[in-house]
N, C-alpha and C positions, 0 to 999 in steps of 0.2 A: 262080060258077064253073060254067060250063056248057060242054058240048061238049069233047071231047078232053082231059079232065082239068083244064081251066082253066090249062093251061100247066105244070102240075106234072109232073115226071118220075116214072114209076112203076117198079116192079120193081127197086128199088135200096135199099141200106142206107147210111145216113149216120150216122156216129158223132160225137157231141158230147161235151163234157167231162162227166166223171162228176158226178152230182147236178144236171144241167141240168133245170129243171122242164119237164114236158110242156106246161104252160101257155104256154111260149115258142113252141111250135109253133102253138098257137091264135092267139097274137098275130100271128105271121107270116102265117097263113092269112087272118085277118081283114083284114090290110093288103092282101093280094093280091086279096081279093074286093071291095075298095072301101069297106070299113068299118074304117078304121084305128083302133086303140086303143093307147095307150101301155102299158097293163098289162091283165092278165086273171088273176084268181085270184092265185096266188103267183108269177106270171111275173117275170122279171128283165129282160125286153126281148125283141125279136124275135131269131130265130135268124140267124146269119151265113150268107151264101151263099144258094144257091138251095134253095128248099123244094119 
């Protein structure tokens, strides 16, 4: 993820369901960076929508 934030939007707040593991964010970011992983820590999967 280099230059211009790697395509991620900044300065915004996105709400996900209560008790969504933060590790889901990491799974999503790993996928966007070209290193996809089905799980990471206590993740339940990638986040829906744009990260």
